C-alpha positions in Angstrom: 96.3 135.4 42.2 96.2 131.7 41.0 98.3 129.8 43.8 99.6 126.5 42.9 100.3 123.6 45.4 103.9 122.4 44.9 104.9 120.0 47.5 104.0 118.7 51.0 106.4 120.9 53.3 107.0 117.8 55.8 108.4 115.7 52.6 111.0 118.3 51.5 114.4 117.2 52.6 117.2 119.8 54.0 119.2 121.4 51.1 118.0 118.9 48.6 117.1 120.3 45.1 113.8 119.4 43.9 112.2 119.9 40.4 108.7 121.4 39.9 107.1 122.5 36.6 104.3 125.4 36.9 102.6 126.5 34.0 105.3 124.9 31.6 108.2 126.8 33.6 110.9 124.5 35.2 111.4 125.5 38.9 114.0 124.3 41.8 112.6 124.2 45.3 115.3 124.1 48.0 114.2 124.0 51.7 116.8 125.2 54.0 115.8 125.2 57.8 112.6 126.5 58.1 113.1 128.5 54.9 112.5 127.8 51.2 113.4 129.1 47.9 111.5 128.4 44.7 113.8 129.7 41.7 113.9 129.6 38.1 115.0 126.0 37.5 117.4 126.1 34.6 120.9 127.3 34.4 121.0 130.5 32.9 124.4 129.4 31.0 122.9 126.4 29.0 119.4 125.8 30.4 120.4 122.4 32.2 117.8 121.7 35.0 119.4 123.0 38.4 117.5 120.5 40.3 120.2 118.0 39.1 123.0 119.9 40.4 124.7 119.7 43.9 124.6 121.6 47.1 128.1 123.0 48.2 127.4 125.5 50.9 124.9 127.9 50.3 125.1 127.4 46.5 123.6 125.1 44.1 126.2 123.9 41.4 125.2 123.2 38.0 126.1 119.6 37.1 127.3 120.5 33.6 129.7 123.5 33.4 129.9 124.3 37.4 127.9 127.4 37.2 127.0 128.4 40.9 123.7 130.1 42.3 123.0 130.9 45.9 120.2 129.1 46.7 118.5 131.4 49.2 118.8 134.6 46.7 119.3 133.1 43.4 122.5 135.3 42.9 125.3 134.0 40.9 128.5 136.0 41.8 129.8 134.9 38.0 128.9 136.7 35.0 125.4 135.8 34.6 122.3 137.4 36.1 120.7 135.9 39.2 118.1 133.5 38.9 114.3 134.4 39.7 113.1 133.9 43.0 109.6 133.4 43.4 107.2 134.1 46.1 106.7 131.1 48.1 104.8 130.3 51.4 103.6 127.3 53.5 99.8 127.0 54.0 98.0 123.6 55.2 101.2 122.0 55.3 102.1 122.4 51.5 104.4 124.7 49.6 102.6 126.8 47.5 103.7 129.4 44.7 102.0 132.4 42.8 101.5 131.0 39.3 100.3 134.4 37.8 103.8 135.5 39.0 105.7 132.5 37.2 103.7 133.0 34.0 104.4 136.6 33.7 108.1 136.1 34.4 108.1 133.6 31.7 106.5 135.4 29.3 108.9 138.4 29.7 111.9 136.0 29.9 111.5 133.3 27.4 113.7 130.2 27.4 116.7 131.0 25.1 117.5 127.1 24.7 115.7 124.2 23.2 114.8 122.2 26.2 
């Protein structure tokens, strides 16, 4: 497993989306309490960066067309599939993700839009 250090845990604000890029794939980080989600970072509707969206309740809302995704699971509840949620953990004061998982998912799910 190739692990990648994403962000200092103490610097992640509560319920504020943060963008990260791992091996060319856009990700979105959201800390909520002592939990965190690392999700695929582009809206599945038109490819807009979700880290630019807003948090409403337990959802991140895309700032382009208003598509909503739960930040804890990636589920949409709309007519699109869920965002991929990647395994993430806190170690040595940092948030980490498995880069091999991100690369494998990206290869199987190429970006459908020119971004």
